[in-house]
Backbone as JSON, one array per atom type, in Angstrom:
{
  "sequence": "MFGRLGAPEMILILLVIVLLFGAKRLPGMARSLGQSLRILKSETQAMRRESDDETRPDAHMAAHTLHSAAGGRHPTPETADADMPHRR",
  "N": [[39.65, 123.57, 47.88], [37.23, 123.35, 49.35], [35.91, 125.74, 48.74], [33.82, 128.61, 48.65], [31.18, 129.15, 51.05], [27.78, 129.15, 50.39], [24.44, 130.45, 50.55], [22.52, 128.16, 50.52], [24.2, 126.07, 51.66], [24.86, 127.12, 54.14], [22.27, 127.18, 55.4], [21.73, 124.43, 55.39], [23.78, 123.54, 57.21], [23.0, 124.85, 59.57], [20.54, 123.7, 59.96], [21.26, 120.99, 60.5], [22.71, 121.38, 62.86], [20.63, 122.37, 64.54], [19.06, 120.06, 64.59], [20.83, 118.2, 65.77], [21.45, 119.23, 68.29], [19.13, 120.47, 69.38], [16.56, 122.92, 69.67], [16.25, 124.15, 72.12], [18.65, 124.07, 73.57], [20.39, 125.51, 72.09], [20.53, 128.53, 72.55], [21.86, 128.66, 75.11], [24.29, 127.37, 74.55], [25.3, 129.18, 72.58], [25.54, 131.37, 74.25], [27.55, 130.57, 76.07], [29.65, 130.18, 74.32], [30.08, 132.81, 73.52], [30.93, 133.99, 75.94], [33.33, 132.56, 76.36], [34.85, 133.34, 74.19], [35.06, 136.16, 74.76], [36.64, 136.04, 77.12], [38.95, 134.8, 76.12], [39.7, 136.96, 74.25], [40.22, 138.98, 76.11], [42.38, 138.0, 77.53], [44.31, 137.65, 75.55], [44.85, 140.27, 74.86], [45.77, 141.17, 77.34], [48.18, 139.63, 77.37], [49.51, 140.81, 75.17], [49.91, 143.46, 76.12], [51.52, 143.08, 78.18], [53.83, 142.0, 76.81], [54.46, 144.22, 75.3], [55.11, 146.03, 77.24], [57.47, 144.84, 78.2], [59.21, 145.21, 76.09], [59.39, 147.86, 75.62], [61.34, 150.7, 74.78], [62.04, 152.83, 76.63], [61.99, 151.64, 79.16], [64.1, 149.89, 78.95], [66.15, 151.77, 78.73], [66.02, 153.03, 81.22], [66.88, 150.97, 82.88], [69.42, 150.57, 81.82], [70.56, 153.09, 82.58], [70.56, 152.94, 85.36], [72.37, 150.81, 85.68], [74.67, 151.97, 84.59], [75.08, 154.01, 86.43], [75.75, 152.61, 88.65], [78.41, 152.02, 88.27], [78.8, 150.14, 86.27], [78.24, 147.82, 87.5], [75.69, 145.65, 88.9], [73.13, 147.27, 90.55], [72.84, 147.48, 94.08], [70.05, 146.71, 96.37], [69.96, 148.92, 98.14], [71.27, 151.04, 96.79], [69.85, 151.28, 94.56], [67.34, 152.1, 95.6], [68.19, 154.57, 96.55], [68.73, 155.94, 94.32], [66.32, 156.12, 93.06], [64.01, 157.56, 94.47], [61.17, 157.51, 94.52], [60.45, 154.94, 94.71], [60.26, 153.82, 97.38]],
  "CA": [[38.94, 122.34, 47.92], [35.95, 123.57, 49.81], [35.29, 126.87, 48.16], [33.02, 129.54, 49.56], [29.83, 128.64, 51.5], [26.66, 129.96, 49.98], [23.25, 130.46, 51.43], [22.04, 126.85, 50.82], [25.11, 125.39, 52.47], [24.73, 127.64, 55.58], [21.02, 126.74, 55.85], [21.85, 123.06, 55.63], [24.53, 123.43, 58.29], [22.21, 125.32, 60.7], [19.46, 122.7, 60.11], [21.9, 119.92, 61.05], [23.04, 121.82, 64.21], [19.43, 122.36, 65.26], [18.63, 118.59, 64.67], [21.76, 117.51, 66.69], [21.45, 119.7, 69.69], [17.82, 120.87, 69.77], [16.42, 124.34, 69.69], [16.25, 124.69, 73.51], [19.96, 124.16, 74.04], [21.21, 126.5, 71.31], [20.88, 129.79, 73.11], [22.84, 128.46, 76.14], [25.6, 127.06, 73.89], [25.84, 130.47, 72.05], [26.06, 132.26, 75.38], [28.85, 130.07, 76.65], [30.68, 130.37, 73.3], [30.42, 134.21, 73.54], [31.68, 134.22, 77.07], [34.68, 131.97, 76.06], [35.48, 134.26, 73.19], [35.35, 137.31, 75.53], [37.75, 135.7, 78.04], [40.09, 134.65, 75.17], [40.13, 138.21, 73.85], [40.86, 139.78, 77.13], [43.63, 137.37, 77.89], [45.24, 137.94, 74.5], [45.17, 141.69, 75.08], [46.75, 141.3, 78.46], [49.57, 139.24, 77.0], [50.15, 141.74, 74.33], [50.3, 144.57, 76.86], [52.8, 142.63, 78.96], [54.95, 141.93, 75.95], [54.74, 145.59, 74.89], [55.86, 146.69, 78.39], [58.82, 144.35, 78.24], [60.01, 145.67, 74.94], [59.47, 149.34, 75.51], [62.73, 151.19, 74.78], [62.32, 153.67, 77.78], [62.15, 150.75, 80.18], [65.45, 149.45, 78.8], [67.09, 152.94, 79.05], [66.06, 153.18, 82.72], [67.77, 149.95, 83.43], [70.83, 150.97, 81.47], [70.99, 154.22, 83.38], [70.85, 152.46, 86.74], [73.51, 149.93, 85.59], [75.76, 152.82, 84.37], [75.32, 154.71, 87.66], [76.39, 151.73, 89.65], [79.79, 151.75, 87.79], [78.83, 148.9, 85.48], [77.84, 146.71, 88.36], [74.29, 145.66, 89.21], [72.95, 148.05, 91.78], [72.23, 146.76, 95.29], [68.84, 147.37, 96.66], [70.11, 150.15, 98.76], [71.7, 152.08, 95.86], [68.71, 151.38, 93.62], [66.44, 152.9, 96.24], [68.73, 155.94, 96.74], [68.67, 156.48, 92.92], [64.91, 156.2, 92.72], [63.22, 157.87, 95.74], [59.75, 157.23, 94.49], [60.18, 153.51, 94.94], [60.47, 153.32, 98.77]],
  "C": [[37.47, 122.5, 48.38], [35.18, 124.78, 49.2], [34.55, 127.73, 49.11], [31.67, 128.85, 49.83], [28.81, 129.71, 51.07], [25.55, 129.78, 50.97], [22.67, 129.01, 51.63], [22.84, 126.03, 51.68], [24.89, 125.87, 53.93], [23.39, 127.16, 56.08], [21.11, 125.25, 56.22], [22.71, 122.86, 56.97], [23.76, 123.8, 59.59], [21.08, 124.31, 60.96], [20.08, 121.42, 60.88], [22.25, 120.2, 62.55], [21.77, 121.88, 65.07], [18.95, 120.86, 65.54], [19.48, 117.92, 65.7], [21.54, 117.92, 68.08], [20.05, 120.16, 70.21], [17.79, 122.3, 69.96], [16.57, 124.93, 71.13], [17.62, 124.85, 73.97], [20.84, 125.13, 73.31], [21.5, 127.81, 71.97], [21.92, 129.72, 74.36], [24.22, 128.19, 75.55], [26.16, 128.31, 73.28], [26.23, 131.32, 73.15], [27.38, 131.85, 75.95], [29.96, 130.27, 75.73], [31.06, 131.91, 73.35], [31.13, 134.55, 74.72], [33.15, 133.67, 76.93], [35.47, 132.86, 75.2], [35.93, 135.63, 73.86], [36.63, 137.08, 76.45], [38.98, 135.59, 77.17], [40.56, 136.01, 74.69], [40.84, 139.04, 74.83], [42.21, 139.23, 77.61], [44.74, 137.65, 76.87], [45.7, 139.44, 74.58], [46.05, 141.9, 76.21], [48.16, 140.88, 78.11], [50.24, 140.18, 76.07], [50.6, 142.98, 75.07], [51.54, 144.15, 77.66], [54.0, 142.53, 78.05], [55.39, 143.3, 75.4], [55.57, 146.29, 75.94], [57.2, 146.19, 78.51], [59.77, 144.95, 77.19], [60.0, 147.16, 74.7], [60.93, 149.87, 75.7], [63.06, 151.97, 76.08], [62.57, 152.79, 78.99], [63.63, 150.2, 80.2], [66.49, 150.61, 79.14], [67.11, 153.16, 80.5], [66.96, 152.18, 83.36], [69.18, 150.21, 83.1], [71.38, 152.12, 82.32], [71.43, 153.78, 84.77], [72.17, 151.55, 86.68], [74.8, 150.86, 85.41], [76.16, 153.6, 85.73], [75.96, 153.93, 88.71], [77.84, 151.3, 89.25], [79.91, 150.46, 87.03], [78.44, 147.64, 86.23], [76.28, 146.79, 88.51], [74.06, 146.35, 90.52], [72.39, 147.1, 92.89], [70.96, 147.44, 95.54], [68.93, 148.68, 97.31], [70.51, 151.35, 97.74], [70.58, 152.33, 94.86], [67.63, 152.28, 94.24], [66.91, 154.38, 96.41], [68.65, 156.64, 95.35], [67.23, 156.79, 92.53], [64.07, 156.41, 93.96], [61.81, 157.49, 95.74], [59.46, 155.73, 94.7], [60.47, 152.97, 96.37], [59.29, 152.54, 99.3]]
}
């Protein structure tokens, strides 16, 4: 419906933006937009890291090993600490 934007359309859009907001406010608006995009990017990367950590197979294997060592029961905090001395 809209097709690709060419040079004349881009110039017209930029001209309208300058007329609406003024040339003095544009750098501040661009700066705040850049900061917002940076924050959004870092938050999405953090969410991806968290979801990758939750779905890692070795984390599931460690939980399965602890579950099996407890005789199929969930380990109590004491037995979990005894099995994993580095988590004291």
